[in-house]
C-alpha atoms as an extended CHARMM CRD file, in Angstrom:
* protein
*
       283  EXT
         1         1  MET       CA              0.0000000000        0.0000000000        0.0000000000  PROA      1               0.0000000000
         2         2  THR       CA              2.7960000000        2.3840000000        0.9380000000  PROA      2               0.0000000000
         3         3  ALA       CA              4.7360000000        1.5760000000       -2.2370000000  PROA      3               0.0000000000
         4         4  SER       CA              1.6110000000        2.1920000000       -4.3310000000  PROA      4               0.0000000000
         5         5  LEU       CA              1.0220000000        5.5890000000       -2.7130000000  PROA      5               0.0000000000
         6         6  SER       CA              4.6670000000        6.5080000000       -3.1980000000  PROA      6               0.0000000000
         7         7  ARG       CA              4.4540000000        5.5910000000       -6.8740000000  PROA      7               0.0000000000
         8         8  GLN       CA              1.2650000000        7.6420000000       -7.3070000000  PROA      8               0.0000000000
         9         9  ARG       CA              2.8540000000       10.6540000000       -5.6610000000  PROA      9               0.0000000000
        10        10  ARG       CA              5.9210000000       10.3080000000       -7.8560000000  PROA      10              0.0000000000
        11        11  TRP       CA              3.7860000000       10.2120000000      -11.0060000000  PROA      11              0.0000000000
        12        12  ALA       CA              1.7500000000       13.1810000000       -9.7540000000  PROA      12              0.0000000000
        13        13  LEU       CA              4.9800000000       15.0940000000       -9.1480000000  PROA      13              0.0000000000
        14        14  TRP       CA              6.3080000000       14.2900000000      -12.6140000000  PROA      14              0.0000000000
        15        15  GLY       CA              2.9740000000       15.2920000000      -14.1170000000  PROA      15              0.0000000000
        16        16  ALA       CA              3.0550000000       18.5930000000      -12.2560000000  PROA      16              0.0000000000
        17        17  TYR       CA              6.6040000000       19.2870000000      -13.4680000000  PROA      17              0.0000000000
        18        18  ALA       CA              5.6180000000       18.4310000000      -17.0450000000  PROA      18              0.0000000000
        19        19  ALA       CA              2.6210000000       20.7590000000      -16.9510000000  PROA      19              0.0000000000
        20        20  LEU       CA              4.7600000000       23.5040000000      -15.3920000000  PROA      20              0.0000000000
        21        21  GLY       CA              7.4020000000       23.0130000000      -18.0860000000  PROA      21              0.0000000000
        22        22  VAL       CA              4.8240000000       23.4300000000      -20.8620000000  PROA      22              0.0000000000
        23        23  PHE       CA              3.4670000000       26.5250000000      -19.1130000000  PROA      23              0.0000000000
        24        24  VAL       CA              6.9400000000       28.0710000000      -18.7630000000  PROA      24              0.0000000000
        25        25  VAL       CA              7.8160000000       27.4090000000      -22.4100000000  PROA      25              0.0000000000
        26        26  MET       CA              4.5480000000       28.8700000000      -23.6900000000  PROA      26              0.0000000000
        27        27  PHE       CA              4.9430000000       32.0730000000      -21.6970000000  PROA      27              0.0000000000
        28        28  LEU       CA              8.6870000000       32.5690000000      -22.0290000000  PROA      28              0.0000000000
        29        29  VAL       CA              9.0910000000       31.9660000000      -25.7660000000  PROA      29              0.0000000000
        30        30  PRO       CA              7.4960000000       35.3040000000      -26.8330000000  PROA      30              0.0000000000
        31        31  PRO       CA              9.6050000000       37.5570000000      -24.5490000000  PROA      31              0.0000000000
        32        32  VAL       CA             12.7700000000       35.6120000000      -25.3960000000  PROA      32              0.0000000000
        33        33  TYR       CA             12.0410000000       36.0570000000      -29.0970000000  PROA      33              0.0000000000
        34        34  MET       CA             11.4030000000       39.7670000000      -28.4960000000  PROA      34              0.0000000000
        35        35  LEU       CA             14.7510000000       40.0990000000      -26.7350000000  PROA      35              0.0000000000
        36        36  ILE       CA             16.5830000000       38.3010000000      -29.5510000000  PROA      36              0.0000000000
        37        37  THR       CA             14.9280000000       40.4500000000      -32.2090000000  PROA      37              0.0000000000
        38        38  SER       CA             15.6400000000       43.6700000000      -30.3170000000  PROA      38              0.0000000000
        39        39  LEU       CA             19.3780000000       42.8930000000      -30.4130000000  PROA      39              0.0000000000
        40        40  LYS       CA             19.4550000000       42.5690000000      -34.2120000000  PROA      40              0.0000000000
        41        41  THR       CA             19.9220000000       45.1180000000      -36.9390000000  PROA      41              0.0000000000
        42        42  SER       CA             17.1390000000       45.7460000000      -39.4570000000  PROA      42              0.0000000000
        43        43  ALA       CA             19.2120000000       44.0760000000      -42.1730000000  PROA      43              0.0000000000
        44        44  GLU       CA             19.6320000000       40.9210000000      -40.1260000000  PROA      44              0.0000000000
        45        45  ILE       CA             15.9520000000       40.8090000000      -39.1820000000  PROA      45              0.0000000000
        46        46  SER       CA             14.8560000000       41.0850000000      -42.8140000000  PROA      46              0.0000000000
        47        47  GLY       CA             17.5030000000       38.6920000000      -44.1050000000  PROA      47              0.0000000000
        48        48  GLN       CA             16.1730000000       35.6730000000      -45.9820000000  PROA      48              0.0000000000
        49        49  ASN       CA             18.6810000000       33.1020000000      -44.7980000000  PROA      49              0.0000000000
        50        50  THR       CA             19.0760000000       34.1230000000      -41.1640000000  PROA      50              0.0000000000
        51        51  ASN       CA             17.9350000000       32.0610000000      -38.1920000000  PROA      51              0.0000000000
        52        52  PRO       CA             15.3380000000       34.0520000000      -36.1960000000  PROA      52              0.0000000000
        53        53  TRP       CA             16.5890000000       32.4910000000      -32.9370000000  PROA      53              0.0000000000
        54        54  LEU       CA             20.2690000000       33.3370000000      -33.4480000000  PROA      54              0.0000000000
        55        55  ILE       CA             22.0270000000       36.7120000000      -33.3750000000  PROA      55              0.0000000000
        56        56  ALA       CA             24.8840000000       37.0920000000      -35.8450000000  PROA      56              0.0000000000
        57        57  HSD       CA             25.8420000000       40.6540000000      -34.9330000000  PROA      57              0.0000000000
        58        58  PRO       CA             24.2970000000       41.7390000000      -31.5890000000  PROA      58              0.0000000000
        59        59  THR       CA             23.7040000000       45.4450000000      -31.1460000000  PROA      59              0.0000000000
        60        60  LEU       CA             22.1040000000       47.8120000000      -28.6310000000  PROA      60              0.0000000000
        61        61  ALA       CA             21.3890000000       50.4230000000      -31.2890000000  PROA      61              0.0000000000
        62        62  ASN       CA             17.6360000000       49.8550000000      -31.1040000000  PROA      62              0.0000000000
        63        63  TYR       CA             17.6320000000       50.6750000000      -27.3940000000  PROA      63              0.0000000000
        64        64  THR       CA             19.9310000000       53.6750000000      -27.5810000000  PROA      64              0.0000000000
        65        65  GLU       CA             18.0370000000       55.2160000000      -30.4970000000  PROA      65              0.0000000000
        66        66  LEU       CA             14.7340000000       54.8460000000      -28.6710000000  PROA      66              0.0000000000
        67        67  LEU       CA             16.0790000000       56.2970000000      -25.4340000000  PROA      67              0.0000000000
        68        68  ARG       CA             17.3410000000       59.3290000000      -27.3470000000  PROA      68              0.0000000000
        69        69  ASP       CA             14.1000000000       59.7120000000      -29.2730000000  PROA      69              0.0000000000
        70        70  ALA       CA             12.0890000000       62.7170000000      -28.0150000000  PROA      70              0.0000000000
        71        71  ASP       CA              8.7300000000       61.1090000000      -28.8660000000  PROA      71              0.0000000000
        72        72  PHE       CA              9.5720000000       57.9500000000      -26.9170000000  PROA      72              0.0000000000
        73        73  GLN       CA             10.4920000000       60.0580000000      -23.8940000000  PROA      73              0.0000000000
        74        74  VAL       CA              7.1260000000       61.8220000000      -24.1660000000  PROA      74              0.0000000000
        75        75  PHE       CA              5.3220000000       58.4740000000      -24.3800000000  PROA      75              0.0000000000
        76        76  PHE       CA              7.1100000000       57.2530000000      -21.2630000000  PROA      76              0.0000000000
        77        77  TRP       CA              6.3530000000       60.4510000000      -19.3350000000  PROA      77              0.0000000000
        78        78  ASN       CA              2.6690000000       60.3580000000      -20.3390000000  PROA      78              0.0000000000
        79        79  SER       CA              2.3810000000       56.7380000000      -19.2090000000  PROA      79              0.0000000000
        80        80  THR       CA              4.0760000000       57.5730000000      -15.9170000000  PROA      80              0.0000000000
        81        81  LYS       CA              1.9230000000       60.5700000000      -15.0140000000  PROA      81              0.0000000000
        82        82  VAL       CA             -1.2950000000       58.8220000000      -16.0470000000  PROA      82              0.0000000000
        83        83  THR       CA             -0.4290000000       55.6380000000      -14.1510000000  PROA      83              0.0000000000
        84        84  VAL       CA              0.5660000000       57.4190000000      -10.9320000000  PROA      84              0.0000000000
        85        85  SER       CA             -2.6140000000       59.5180000000      -11.0230000000  PROA      85              0.0000000000
        86        86  VAL       CA             -4.8480000000       56.5280000000      -11.7520000000  PROA      86              0.0000000000
        87        87  VAL       CA             -3.2780000000       54.4090000000       -9.0000000000  PROA      87              0.0000000000
        88        88  ALA       CA             -3.7000000000       57.1920000000       -6.4340000000  PROA      88              0.0000000000
        89        89  LEU       CA             -7.3150000000       57.8850000000       -7.4560000000  PROA      89              0.0000000000
        90        90  SER       CA             -8.2890000000       54.2130000000       -7.7310000000  PROA      90              0.0000000000
        91        91  MET       CA             -6.8090000000       53.2720000000       -4.3600000000  PROA      91              0.0000000000
        92        92  ALA       CA             -8.4550000000       56.2210000000       -2.6010000000  PROA      92              0.0000000000
        93        93  ILE       CA            -11.8560000000       55.1760000000       -3.9630000000  PROA      93              0.0000000000
        94        94  SER       CA            -11.2940000000       51.4330000000       -3.4690000000  PROA      94              0.0000000000
        95        95  VAL       CA            -10.1080000000       51.6110000000        0.1300000000  PROA      95              0.0000000000
        96        96  LEU       CA            -12.9950000000       53.8220000000        1.2230000000  PROA      96              0.0000000000
        97        97  ALA       CA            -15.5850000000       51.7830000000       -0.6990000000  PROA      97              0.0000000000
        98        98  ALA       CA            -14.2350000000       48.4370000000        0.5150000000  PROA      98              0.0000000000
        99        99  PHE       CA            -14.1460000000       49.5810000000        4.1420000000  PROA      99              0.0000000000
       100       100  ALA       CA            -17.7370000000       50.7970000000        3.9500000000  PROA      100             0.0000000000
       101       101  LEU       CA            -18.9710000000       47.6010000000        2.2990000000  PROA      101             0.0000000000
       102       102  ALA       CA            -16.9920000000       45.2080000000        4.5110000000  PROA      102             0.0000000000
       103       103  ARG       CA            -17.3250000000       46.7990000000        7.9780000000  PROA      103             0.0000000000
       104       104  MET       CA            -20.0690000000       49.4530000000        7.9370000000  PROA      104             0.0000000000
       105       105  ARG       CA            -22.8860000000       47.0340000000        7.3170000000  PROA      105             0.0000000000
       106       106  PHE       CA            -26.0090000000       48.6010000000        5.8370000000  PROA      106             0.0000000000
       107       107  TRP       CA            -29.0270000000       47.4220000000        3.8740000000  PROA      107             0.0000000000
       108       108  GLY       CA            -27.9700000000       46.1640000000        0.4510000000  PROA      108             0.0000000000
       109       109  SER       CA            -24.2320000000       46.2550000000        1.1440000000  PROA      109             0.0000000000
       110       110  GLY       CA            -23.7850000000       42.6060000000        0.1220000000  PROA      110             0.0000000000
       111       111  ALA       CA            -25.6120000000       43.0640000000       -3.1850000000  PROA      111             0.0000000000
       112       112  LEU       CA            -23.7380000000       46.2990000000       -3.8180000000  PROA      112             0.0000000000
       113       113  ALA       CA            -20.3870000000       44.5940000000       -3.2040000000  PROA      113             0.0000000000
       114       114  THR       CA            -21.2920000000       41.8790000000       -5.7150000000  PROA      114             0.0000000000
       115       115  GLY       CA            -22.4450000000       44.4650000000       -8.2280000000  PROA      115             0.0000000000
       116       116  VAL       CA            -19.1760000000       46.3910000000       -7.8890000000  PROA      116             0.0000000000
       117       117  PHE       CA            -17.2060000000       43.2980000000       -8.8110000000  PROA      117             0.0000000000
       118       118  LEU       CA            -19.5280000000       42.3480000000      -11.6790000000  PROA      118             0.0000000000
       119       119  THR       CA            -18.8590000000       45.6820000000      -13.3550000000  PROA      119             0.0000000000
       120       120  TYR       CA            -15.2530000000       44.5450000000      -13.7450000000  PROA      120             0.0000000000
       121       121  LEU       CA            -16.4500000000       41.7480000000      -16.0350000000  PROA      121             0.0000000000
       122       122  ILE       CA            -17.8370000000       44.1470000000      -18.6450000000  PROA      122             0.0000000000
       123       123  PRO       CA            -15.4660000000       44.0700000000      -21.6790000000  PROA      123             0.0000000000
       124       124  ASP       CA            -13.5690000000       47.2110000000      -22.6430000000  PROA      124             0.0000000000
       125       125  SER       CA            -14.8540000000       46.8880000000      -26.1970000000  PROA      125             0.0000000000
       126       126  LEU       CA            -18.4110000000       47.5910000000      -24.9790000000  PROA      126             0.0000000000
       127       127  LEU       CA            -17.4720000000       50.7170000000      -23.0560000000  PROA      127             0.0000000000
       128       128  PHE       CA            -15.0730000000       52.7090000000      -25.2140000000  PROA      128             0.0000000000
       129       129  ILE       CA            -17.8410000000       54.1050000000      -27.4730000000  PROA      129             0.0000000000
       130       130  PRO       CA            -19.9890000000       55.4870000000      -24.5820000000  PROA      130             0.0000000000
       131       131  PHE       CA            -16.8140000000       56.7970000000      -22.9390000000  PROA      131             0.0000000000
       132       132  PHE       CA            -15.8590000000       58.4510000000      -26.2300000000  PROA      132             0.0000000000
       133       133  LYS       CA            -19.0630000000       60.5000000000      -26.1730000000  PROA      133             0.0000000000
       134       134  ILE       CA            -18.5950000000       61.4350000000      -22.5130000000  PROA      134             0.0000000000
       135       135  ILE       CA            -14.9710000000       62.4450000000      -22.9890000000  PROA      135             0.0000000000
       136       136  GLY       CA            -15.8730000000       64.3370000000      -26.1430000000  PROA      136             0.0000000000
       137       137  LYS       CA            -18.4630000000       66.4030000000      -24.2800000000  PROA      137             0.0000000000
       138       138  LEU       CA            -15.8330000000       67.1920000000      -21.6400000000  PROA      138             0.0000000000
       139       139  GLY       CA            -13.4380000000       68.3570000000      -24.3610000000  PROA      139             0.0000000000
       140       140  LEU       CA            -10.7830000000       65.7960000000      -23.4330000000  PROA      140             0.0000000000
       141       141  ILE       CA            -10.3990000000       63.9170000000      -26.7130000000  PROA      141             0.0000000000
       142       142  ASN       CA             -6.6740000000       63.6170000000      -27.5140000000  PROA      142             0.0000000000
       143       143  ASN       CA             -5.7640000000       64.5530000000      -23.9600000000  PROA      143             0.0000000000
       144       144  ALA       CA             -3.7090000000       62.1010000000      -21.9030000000  PROA      144             0.0000000000
       145       145  TRP       CA             -5.4790000000       63.2500000000      -18.7310000000  PROA      145             0.0000000000
       146       146  ALA       CA             -8.7060000000       61.7650000000      -20.0800000000  PROA      146             0.0000000000
       147       147  MET       CA             -7.2070000000       58.3630000000      -19.2630000000  PROA      147             0.0000000000
       148       148  VAL       CA             -7.2050000000       59.3450000000      -15.5960000000  PROA      148             0.0000000000
       149       149  LEU       CA            -11.0000000000       59.4640000000      -15.7760000000  PROA      149             0.0000000000
       150       150  VAL       CA            -11.3780000000       56.2630000000      -17.8010000000  PROA      150             0.0000000000
       151       151  TYR       CA             -8.8690000000       53.8140000000      -16.3080000000  PROA      151             0.0000000000
       152       152  PRO       CA            -10.3810000000       53.7920000000      -12.7850000000  PROA      152             0.0000000000
       153       153  THR       CA            -13.5090000000       52.1840000000      -14.2470000000  PROA      153             0.0000000000
       154       154  LEU       CA            -11.2940000000       49.1450000000      -14.8710000000  PROA      154             0.0000000000
       155       155  ALA       CA             -9.1990000000       49.2680000000      -11.7070000000  PROA      155             0.0000000000
       156       156  VAL       CA            -11.6530000000       50.3060000000       -8.9710000000  PROA      156             0.0000000000
       157       157  PRO       CA            -14.0780000000       47.3250000000       -9.1240000000  PROA      157             0.0000000000
       158       158  PHE       CA            -11.3680000000       44.6590000000       -8.8450000000  PROA      158             0.0000000000
       159       159  CYS       CA             -9.3180000000       46.6110000000       -6.2880000000  PROA      159             0.0000000000
       160       160  THR       CA            -12.4540000000       47.1170000000       -4.1900000000  PROA      160             0.0000000000
       161       161  TRP       CA            -13.1770000000       43.3780000000       -4.3140000000  PROA      161             0.0000000000
       162       162  ILE       CA             -9.6410000000       42.5740000000       -3.1440000000  PROA      162             0.0000000000
       163       163  MET       CA             -9.8900000000       45.0620000000       -0.2880000000  PROA      163             0.0000000000
       164       164  ILE       CA            -13.3490000000       43.8250000000        0.7770000000  PROA      164             0.0000000000
       165       165  GLY       CA            -11.8890000000       40.3630000000        1.2840000000  PROA      165             0.0000000000
       166       166  TYR       CA             -8.9690000000       41.6960000000        3.2930000000  PROA      166             0.0000000000
       167       167  PHE       CA            -11.0360000000       44.0360000000        5.4540000000  PROA      167             0.0000000000
       168       168  ALA       CA            -13.5620000000       41.2650000000        6.0950000000  PROA      168             0.0000000000
       169       169  SER       CA            -10.7720000000       39.0130000000        7.3860000000  PROA      169             0.0000000000
       170       170  VAL       CA             -9.8400000000       41.4800000000       10.1530000000  PROA      170             0.0000000000
       171       171  PRO       CA            -11.3760000000       40.4150000000       13.5240000000  PROA      171             0.0000000000
       172       172  LYS       CA            -14.4540000000       42.4350000000       14.4370000000  PROA      172             0.0000000000
       173       173  GLU       CA            -13.1260000000       42.8960000000       17.9520000000  PROA      173             0.0000000000
       174       174  LEU       CA            -10.6320000000       45.4560000000       16.6700000000  PROA      174             0.0000000000
       175       175  ASP       CA            -13.1390000000       47.9540000000       15.3250000000  PROA      175             0.0000000000
       176       176  GLU       CA            -15.5490000000       47.2720000000       18.1930000000  PROA      176             0.0000000000
       177       177  ALA       CA            -12.8220000000       48.1090000000       20.6980000000  PROA      177             0.0000000000
       178       178  ALA       CA            -11.9060000000       51.2350000000       18.7450000000  PROA      178             0.0000000000
       179       179  LEU       CA            -15.5470000000       52.3790000000       18.6690000000  PROA      179             0.0000000000
       180       180  ILE       CA            -15.8390000000       51.8730000000       22.4320000000  PROA      180             0.0000000000
       181       181  ASP       CA            -12.7110000000       54.0250000000       22.8780000000  PROA      181             0.0000000000
       182       182  GLY       CA            -14.4150000000       56.8160000000       20.9520000000  PROA      182             0.0000000000
       183       183  ALA       CA            -12.6550000000       56.4920000000       17.5820000000  PROA      183             0.0000000000
       184       184  SER       CA            -14.4630000000       57.5920000000       14.4440000000  PROA      184             0.0000000000
       185       185  TRP       CA            -14.8370000000       55.3480000000       11.4080000000  PROA      185             0.0000000000
       186       186  LEU       CA            -12.1050000000       57.2430000000        9.5480000000  PROA      186             0.0000000000
       187       187  GLN       CA             -9.7600000000       56.8880000000       12.5180000000  PROA      187             0.0000000000
       188       188  ILE       CA            -10.4880000000       53.1640000000       12.6140000000  PROA      188             0.0000000000
       189       189  LEU       CA             -9.7330000000       52.9130000000        8.9020000000  PROA      189             0.0000000000
       190       190  PHE       CA             -6.4370000000       54.7870000000        8.9740000000  PROA      190             0.0000000000
       191       191  LYS       CA             -5.1060000000       53.6400000000       12.3480000000  PROA      191             0.0000000000
       192       192  VAL       CA             -6.3590000000       50.0530000000       12.4990000000  PROA      192             0.0000000000
       193       193  PHE       CA             -7.3970000000       48.6100000000        9.1500000000  PROA      193             0.0000000000
       194       194  ILE       CA             -4.9000000000       50.1110000000        6.7180000000  PROA      194             0.0000000000
       195       195  PRO       CA             -1.8280000000       48.9450000000        8.7130000000  PROA      195             0.0000000000
       196       196  VAL       CA             -3.3200000000       45.4710000000        9.1500000000  PROA      196             0.0000000000
       197       197  ALA       CA             -4.4610000000       45.1600000000        5.5440000000  PROA      197             0.0000000000
       198       198  MET       CA             -1.2820000000       46.5160000000        3.9510000000  PROA      198             0.0000000000
       199       199  PRO       CA             -0.6310000000       43.2920000000        1.9170000000  PROA      199             0.0000000000
       200       200  GLY       CA             -4.0800000000       43.6270000000        0.3760000000  PROA      200             0.0000000000
       201       201  ILE       CA             -3.5150000000       47.3050000000       -0.3780000000  PROA      201             0.0000000000
       202       202  ILE       CA             -0.2060000000       46.4750000000       -2.0610000000  PROA      202             0.0000000000
       203       203  ALA       CA             -1.9140000000       43.7630000000       -4.1320000000  PROA      203             0.0000000000
       204       204  ALA       CA             -4.6380000000       46.1620000000       -5.2280000000  PROA      204             0.0000000000
       205       205  THR       CA             -2.0610000000       48.8510000000       -6.0100000000  PROA      205             0.0000000000
       206       206  ILE       CA             -0.0950000000       46.4410000000       -8.2040000000  PROA      206             0.0000000000
       207       207  PHE       CA             -3.2500000000       45.5270000000      -10.0880000000  PROA      207             0.0000000000
       208       208  ALA       CA             -4.2000000000       49.1890000000      -10.6110000000  PROA      208             0.0000000000
       209       209  PHE       CA             -0.6710000000       49.9050000000      -11.8370000000  PROA      209             0.0000000000
       210       210  THR       CA             -0.7790000000       46.9820000000      -14.2880000000  PROA      210             0.0000000000
       211       211  VAL       CA             -4.1610000000       48.0110000000      -15.7020000000  PROA      211             0.0000000000
       212       212  SER       CA             -3.0920000000       51.6320000000      -16.1280000000  PROA      212             0.0000000000
       213       213  TRP       CA              0.3440000000       50.9380000000      -17.5690000000  PROA      213             0.0000000000
       214       214  GLY       CA             -0.7210000000       48.2870000000      -20.0760000000  PROA      214             0.0000000000
       215       215  GLN       CA             -4.1100000000       49.5520000000      -21.2730000000  PROA      215             0.0000000000
       216       216  PHE       CA             -4.3670000000       49.6900000000      -25.0620000000  PROA      216             0.0000000000
       217       217  ILE       CA             -7.9430000000       50.0420000000      -26.3310000000  PROA      217             0.0000000000
       218       218  TYR       CA             -8.8300000000       53.3300000000      -24.6460000000  PROA      218             0.0000000000
       219       219  PRO       CA             -5.6840000000       55.3010000000      -25.5570000000  PROA      219             0.0000000000
       220       220  LEU       CA             -5.8650000000       53.9020000000      -29.0930000000  PROA      220             0.0000000000
       221       221  ALA       CA             -9.4020000000       55.2600000000      -29.4270000000  PROA      221             0.0000000000
       222       222  TYR       CA             -8.9360000000       58.6160000000      -27.6870000000  PROA      222             0.0000000000
       223       223  LEU       CA             -5.3240000000       59.7290000000      -28.3450000000  PROA      223             0.0000000000
       224       224  TYR       CA             -3.9400000000       60.4760000000      -31.8010000000  PROA      224             0.0000000000
       225       225  SER       CA             -1.1070000000       63.0150000000      -31.4940000000  PROA      225             0.0000000000
       226       226  SER       CA              2.4280000000       62.1080000000      -30.4270000000  PROA      226             0.0000000000
       227       227  ASP       CA              2.5340000000       64.6210000000      -27.5780000000  PROA      227             0.0000000000
       228       228  GLN       CA             -0.4460000000       62.9400000000      -25.8660000000  PROA      228             0.0000000000
       229       229  MET       CA              0.1390000000       59.2430000000      -26.5660000000  PROA      229             0.0000000000
       230       230  VAL       CA              1.1560000000       56.7310000000      -23.9200000000  PROA      230             0.0000000000
       231       231  LEU       CA              3.6720000000       53.9410000000      -24.4570000000  PROA      231             0.0000000000
       232       232  THR       CA              1.2730000000       51.2030000000      -25.5090000000  PROA      232             0.0000000000
       233       233  VAL       CA             -0.0520000000       53.0950000000      -28.5200000000  PROA      233             0.0000000000
       234       234  GLY       CA              2.9300000000       55.3720000000      -29.0670000000  PROA      234             0.0000000000
       235       235  ILE       CA              5.2410000000       52.4790000000      -29.8940000000  PROA      235             0.0000000000
       236       236  ILE       CA              3.0620000000       51.0770000000      -32.6560000000  PROA      236             0.0000000000
       237       237  SER       CA              2.0520000000       54.4910000000      -33.9850000000  PROA      237             0.0000000000
       238       238  ASP       CA              5.5760000000       55.8730000000      -34.1730000000  PROA      238             0.0000000000
       239       239  LEU       CA              7.4130000000       52.7390000000      -35.3060000000  PROA      239             0.0000000000
       240       240  ILE       CA              4.9500000000       51.4540000000      -37.9200000000  PROA      240             0.0000000000
       241       241  ARG       CA              4.7010000000       53.5240000000      -41.0720000000  PROA      241             0.0000000000
       242       242  ALA       CA              2.2830000000       52.1110000000      -43.6600000000  PROA      242             0.0000000000
       243       243  ASP       CA              3.7040000000       48.6520000000      -44.4080000000  PROA      243             0.0000000000
       244       244  VAL       CA              7.1390000000       49.3730000000      -42.8940000000  PROA      244             0.0000000000
       245       245  PHE       CA              7.6550000000       47.7680000000      -39.4990000000  PROA      245             0.0000000000
       246       246  GLN       CA             10.7680000000       48.7000000000      -37.5240000000  PROA      246             0.0000000000
       247       247  TRP       CA             10.7840000000       45.3520000000      -35.7500000000  PROA      247             0.0000000000
       248       248  GLY       CA             14.0030000000       45.8780000000      -33.8260000000  PROA      248             0.0000000000
       249       249  LYS       CA             12.8030000000       49.1080000000      -32.2410000000  PROA      249             0.0000000000
       250       250  ILE       CA              9.2920000000       47.7580000000      -31.7290000000  PROA      250             0.0000000000
       251       251  MET       CA             10.6370000000       44.8180000000      -29.7480000000  PROA      251             0.0000000000
       252       252  ALA       CA             13.0760000000       47.0150000000      -27.8130000000  PROA      252             0.0000000000
       253       253  GLY       CA             10.3280000000       49.5040000000      -26.9730000000  PROA      253             0.0000000000
       254       254  SER       CA              7.9550000000       46.7350000000      -25.9270000000  PROA      254             0.0000000000
       255       255  LEU       CA             10.5550000000       45.2190000000      -23.6070000000  PROA      255             0.0000000000
       256       256  MET       CA             11.3270000000       48.5840000000      -22.0190000000  PROA      256             0.0000000000
       257       257  ALA       CA              7.6030000000       49.2390000000      -21.5850000000  PROA      257             0.0000000000
       258       258  ALA       CA              7.1840000000       45.8310000000      -19.9350000000  PROA      258             0.0000000000
       259       259  ALA       CA             10.1310000000       46.3300000000      -17.5610000000  PROA      259             0.0000000000
       260       260  PRO       CA              8.3850000000       48.3870000000      -14.8030000000  PROA      260             0.0000000000
       261       261  PRO       CA              5.5590000000       45.8490000000      -14.2010000000  PROA      261             0.0000000000
       262       262  VAL       CA              8.0480000000       42.9720000000      -14.2790000000  PROA      262             0.0000000000
       263       263  VAL       CA             10.2570000000       44.6550000000      -11.6720000000  PROA      263             0.0000000000
       264       264  ILE       CA              7.2840000000       45.4330000000       -9.4340000000  PROA      264             0.0000000000
       265       265  TYR       CA              5.9390000000       41.8740000000       -9.6200000000  PROA      265             0.0000000000
       266       266  ALA       CA              9.3920000000       40.4410000000       -8.9590000000  PROA      266             0.0000000000
       267       267  PHE       CA              9.7360000000       42.3090000000       -5.6510000000  PROA      267             0.0000000000
       268       268  LEU       CA              6.1020000000       42.3090000000       -4.4880000000  PROA      268             0.0000000000
       269       269  MET       CA              4.7810000000       38.9790000000       -5.7710000000  PROA      269             0.0000000000
       270       270  ASP       CA              4.2580000000       37.5500000000       -2.2610000000  PROA      270             0.0000000000
       271       271  TYR       CA              2.0330000000       40.4900000000       -1.2920000000  PROA      271             0.0000000000
       272       272  TYR       CA              0.0800000000       40.1890000000       -4.5230000000  PROA      272             0.0000000000
       273       273  ILE       CA             -0.6120000000       36.4860000000       -4.0460000000  PROA      273             0.0000000000
       274       274  SER       CA             -1.6060000000       36.9040000000       -0.4020000000  PROA      274             0.0000000000
       275       275  GLY       CA             -3.8850000000       39.7890000000       -1.3030000000  PROA      275             0.0000000000
       276       276  LEU       CA             -5.6320000000       37.8220000000       -4.0360000000  PROA      276             0.0000000000
       277       277  THR       CA             -5.9660000000       34.7860000000       -1.7590000000  PROA      277             0.0000000000
       278       278  ALA       CA             -7.6190000000       36.8080000000        0.9620000000  PROA      278             0.0000000000
       279       279  GLY       CA             -9.9250000000       38.4890000000       -1.5410000000  PROA      279             0.0000000000
       280       280  ALA       CA            -10.9690000000       35.1510000000       -2.9770000000  PROA      280             0.0000000000
       281       281  THR       CA            -11.6860000000       33.3620000000        0.3020000000  PROA      281             0.0000000000
       282       282  LYS       CA            -13.1370000000       36.0590000000        2.5570000000  PROA      282             0.0000000000
       283       283  GLY       CA            -16.1230000000       38.3590000000        2.4340000000  PROA      283             0.0000000000
């Protein structure tokens, strides 16, 4: 019996490693190919008899030219200011909304919490036309700051759901004791719940950052001049001219655009996982 269980566990382990190997290959092949292509010259990329997975003459010219390009610097700055603003706005709304829904129980709070999360499931492709009319009436078409009004509609519902789960996991005795001591609800939030729920706040912040930094549909629909574009649309708009694709620079720009989220996930992955786990199992 023991030998049979040991054999089953061994097969299960090998199966898990095989599945993980397939997963790693599927997700690592595209960025590896992007890196290889970004280190090639245009002549080598377009060569007929060259191996796409080998680099004959590696070069960093694609990176240096992009970093010196004024338009690319504008794209990066626009993405940065929009992302920082969206993260700050989304977290302010999400923390307050989640605290109210999780701890300040009122009639309909459960249904409202579910409805907040369900709005996250609405596809972007169904919303960008109504948003276009709203932004147009506000006079913000082709204005990067318009994204600060649009992106929170994607980030706030999911961030609120994460925070509801984390706030709901905090023992009720803490806020009850604070209320007895005469603390207000805002004091309870800032002095009790935010320090305790910091992993959940970090997880929600990472998600809001990822949504804001990598969004494509909305800026593609609303921004059309180089001085207002963000990285996601600026790269393809500036580096694709008719049927001419500057593949080396496109890949280099895409890798540089992907670097900030990768760095953030690398250092804060544990907080992100714990925040999602709490949000999925509590509330």
